[in-house]
N, C-alpha and C positions, 0 to 999 in steps of 0.2 A: 264386544261391549268394551274389553280391554284396550283393543285397537284402536277404538274410536277415541276413548278417552287420551290414549298416546298421540294420536293424530292432533287432537284439541290442544294438547299441550305443547307440542312442537310448533304449531300455529300461533300460539300466545307468546312462545318465548321469540318468534321471529318477529311479532309485532313490537314485543318489548325492546329488542335489540334494535329495530327501527327508530322507535321512540329515543332511545339513549343516543344512537348515532347522530340523529338529527339535531339533539340538543346538547352535543358533547361540549361545544364551547361554552354553552351556560354552566354545564356541571363543573366544568375545569376552572372557570373564573370565580365561581362561588366557593370551591372547595367543599362541596356537599359531601362527595364521596368519601373523603378521608376521614372526616368525622364519624362516619357509620361503618368504617371498615373494621371488619372481625378477622379471624384467623385465616379463612378461607373464601369468604364470602364479603361482598359489598353491598349493601342495601340502598337501593335507589328510589327516590320518589318520582314516579311517572304520572303526570297529570292526566286526569280523564274529564274530559270537556262535555257538558251537558249543552244541547243546542237550544237556543231560546225558543220559546213556543207561546203562542196566544191562549188566553185562558178566558172563558165566558164568564161574567158576572153579572151582578145586577146592575141595571141603568141608573146612572146618577149616583153611584154608591160611594163617590168620593176617591180620596186617594191622592198621591203625588201627581202633580200635572193637571188636576182636575179643579175646575172652579175658577172664579176671577181672581183670588187672591190679591195681594198687596206688595208692591216693591219692598224688597229686603225681608220678606216673610220666609222663615228658614224651613226647609223640606223636611220635615220629621216623619217617623213611621206612623202608620195609620194607628189610631188610638181606640181603644175598647170604650165601653159605656162609663167605666169609672175613671176614665182619662189615663190609664196606664197603657204604655206600649203592649201590642200584642205578639206572641210568638209567631213566627212564619210557618206556613204549612207547605212551602214548595222546596224542591230539592235544589242545592247549590252544587258548585264543583267539588269533586272529590280527588284526593291524591291516594294512589295505589302504590304501596311500597313492594318492590320486588327484589330478589336476591340474584345477582350475577356473581359467577366465580372470578377469581382475579385472571383466569385464563381468558374467559369470555371477554373480560373488559380489556385485556391486551389485545385481542382479535378485533375488538370494535375499534381501538385506538389506530392498529395498523391499517385497517380498511380505510377509515376517515382520512387518514395522512398520508396513506399509500406508502408505507415504510416498508423497506427491504428486510428480509430476515438478517439477523445477526450471524455471521459467520465466526464462530470461536476460533480462536488460533491456540496451538500448543495443544495440551490436554484439555478435553472437553467431557464434561459430564460422566466423570469417573463414579462408577458404582462399586461399593464394597459390599460385602456379607456380613450382617450381623446376626448373631445367634439371639433368639428371642424365645424365653420359655413360656409356653402358652398351653400345655396339656400336661395329662398324667398318663403313666404307663406302668406296667407291673413288673418291668425289669429295668434295671439300670445301675450304675455305680451307687455305692454306699454314699458318697459325698452329695449326691442328689437326692437322697431319700426325703421323703415329704413326712415329716414326723406326725403332724395331726392327722392326716387321712389314714397313716398307716396304723396309729392307734385306735381310731374311730373303727376301722375294720376288724381289729383285733377283738375289741370289745362286743361289736356285734356278733362275732362268731362264737365267742365265749358265751354270751348270753343265750343265744339260741341253741347251744350245746348243753347249757345248765351248769357250765363250770364256774361262772363269774360269781364271786362272794362280795356283795356290796359292803358287808361289814369289815372284811379284811380283804379289799381288793388288790388283785395282782394281775396285772395285763403283760403278757409276754407274747410279742408278736411272733408269727411262724411265717414260714417263707411265703404262703399264700396271702399274708396279710399286706405285705410291703408294697408300697406305693413310691414311685420316683417321678420327680420333675423331668418333662420332656421339651425339647426344643425344635425350632425350624428355623432355617436360614431366610432371613428376610433382606431384600435390598436396602441398602443404606446410601442414598446419595452424598457424596462428598461435594462441598462448596468448593467450585473451580472458578467461581468469578467474584470480584471484588469491587465495589463501588464506594469511592472516597468522594465525599462532599466537604467543600471548603468554603467557608462563608465569612466575609469581612463583618465583623460587629463592632467597628469602629462607631464614634459619636454621629457620623453622618448617615448610618444606616438606621432606616426607622422600622417600626412594627409592621408596616404595609408592606416594605419590602422584604422582610423575612417571610411574611405570610406568602408572597409569591414565590420565594424560594422552596417554601415548604410544598406548595402545590406542585410546582414543576417536579421537584424530587420524586414526589408520589407517583407520577406517571413515568418518570423516566425509570424508576424501580419495577413499576408494572410490566414495562416492555422489556427490560433486560432479563426478568425473572421467567419471562415465557420461554427464554432460549436457554435457560441453564438450570439444572437440577438442585443447585444450591448457590445462594448469593450470600457473601458477607458485606456487611455496610459498616464504614468507618465514617466519622464525623469530625471535621476539624475546624475550630473558630479561630480566628485572629484580629488583632488590631495591630499593635506593633511587635507583639509576641503572640506565638501560636501555641495551642493545646488541643490535644484530642479529647473529646467530651462525648457523652451519650445523647442520645437521639433528643430528649426533652430538653436539655441544656442548649443544644445546638439551635434550637428553634426559640428560646426564651431569653437568652443571654443579651444583655444591652451593655455595651462598654462605652467609653468615652475617651479613648486613648487616640493616639496617632494611627497612621495605617503603614505598616512594612509587609508588602505581600509575599517577598521572599521567605519571610519566616514560616508561611504556611506551605509553601513550594519545599522547604528544606525538611520540615516535619514529614509531609507526604512521601517525599523521597525515601526517607529514613525507614518508615513504615513498610513501604513497598520492599526494600532490601531486606529487612529483617523477617517481615512476615507473608510477604507475597511476592515470591520471585516470579519473573515472567516466564520462566521455563515451566511453570506448573500452574499458573493463574493467568485468567484473563481480567486484566485491570483497567477499570474507567475511573476518570477523575474529573470532577465537574467543580469549578470555581466561580461562585457569585460574589460580586461586588459592585460598588458604584463608581469604580474606577479612578478613586482618588487614591494615589500612592507618594509616598515620600520620593522626591525627584530621584536623589542618588541611588534609590533601590532598584530603578527600573532596568538598568543593564544586568544587575544581578539575577533579577526575576527571568529575564531572557536567556541568560546563560544556563540557569538551572534548568529551563525548560528544553531548551535544545540539545544540551550535552548529557543531561542525566535523566530527566523525565520521559521525555517523549519516545525514546528508544524502548521504553518498558511499557508503554500504554497502548491498548487498543484504541483509546480515544480520549482526548483532552478536550472539555469543553468549557468555554469561558462565556459566562452569562453575566451581562452587565445591567443591572436594576438601576434606573435613573432616579437620582436623589437631587434635591434643591440645594444641597450643601456640597457635594461632591464635583471635582473638575470633570470627570469622565474620560481623562486622556489615556488611560491604560488600555482601552478597548483597541486604539489604533496600534499599540505595541504587538498585541496579541494578534490583531487582524493581519499584520504584516507577515506572519509566520505561515499563513493558510496556504499560501501557493506552493510552497516549499516542503510542506507537512501534510499529507493527506489525513492524518489522524487528529489534526487541530480544527477545531469549530469555534467560532466567535460569533455570539448572538446578542442582540440588544433587546431587553425586556422592560419596555417604559412603563407598562401597567399590565393589569390582569388579563386585557383582552390580547395581549401580545404572547401569553403563555403557550398556546397552541401552536403559533408560528415558531415559536423558539424550540420546542420539543421536536418539531418537525426538521429544523436546522440541525439540531443534535444527533438526531438518529437517522436521519436520511442516508448516511455513509453505508449503514449496515456492518459496521466493524465490531 
């Protein structure tokens, strides 16, 4: 019986994976999975479709599409004897929510986009041991003696021996009463990958463009975390000046200043040097902008990329989201670096439908 249940569960999960995979572009465009993300699982609405069927009823019973009618007459629900609409008695379509782990979600993404595995460079997936106190034993150092458990045992012993005086209580633990906290070593993965997101938040960047960035970042995170035991995430926003922020502010800030992309690259480079040295970390940087930049700033950006940042990065991805206000010229400057630098990818993301293709462009290198 248990084996049959397990087989049914496996078959069900295979059906769910097929449903999600076939509708992946829909889920990515709407961002449904992000809003339902938990600590380890993502709840995914999978539609269950009921096939239409004929149903026998009384002849000439009326209803929509029956009878002569008049031009312009509204098609209304069937009325009861008192003129009030009646509740329907037929089933409709249903939505079933299922949970998939982030690991399963990453596998579906990799299968759908035919993504190669990421090959970390330098130190990868370093695991240290951490002591965790999870049990009690009868021997141990006095520094780990469990006070409460020890005295409870001493009281029980004295009561059972008839030596406990509730009027003048005196509890003296003996050797057999003493209890000590005990530990075991558990593996603690160290984060050896860092993903740095940079986003232009100048006045030409709209809320819709930031939503596109948010969705794409979620899926990039999902794939990178599949290949590392731990991942640090850094968020940088910039207009004419750059600053490091938390995730909420990254996606909800709206500025109105000009644009100096070099300010973000300078801050990114400083963070790498001080916190994520490439000899110990696999660093990924993604920059999203509408491509509008102060003209004199472009040479500085190119110099920062080629001489400072690219030698330290596994991958640098530039995603250009289209804006009715931005010039879009910066894309060409980054694209010129692609042929000479294998860790540079430039992608255009005009709308939500282009997110899936952009993710594939970024991650197809397997770096």
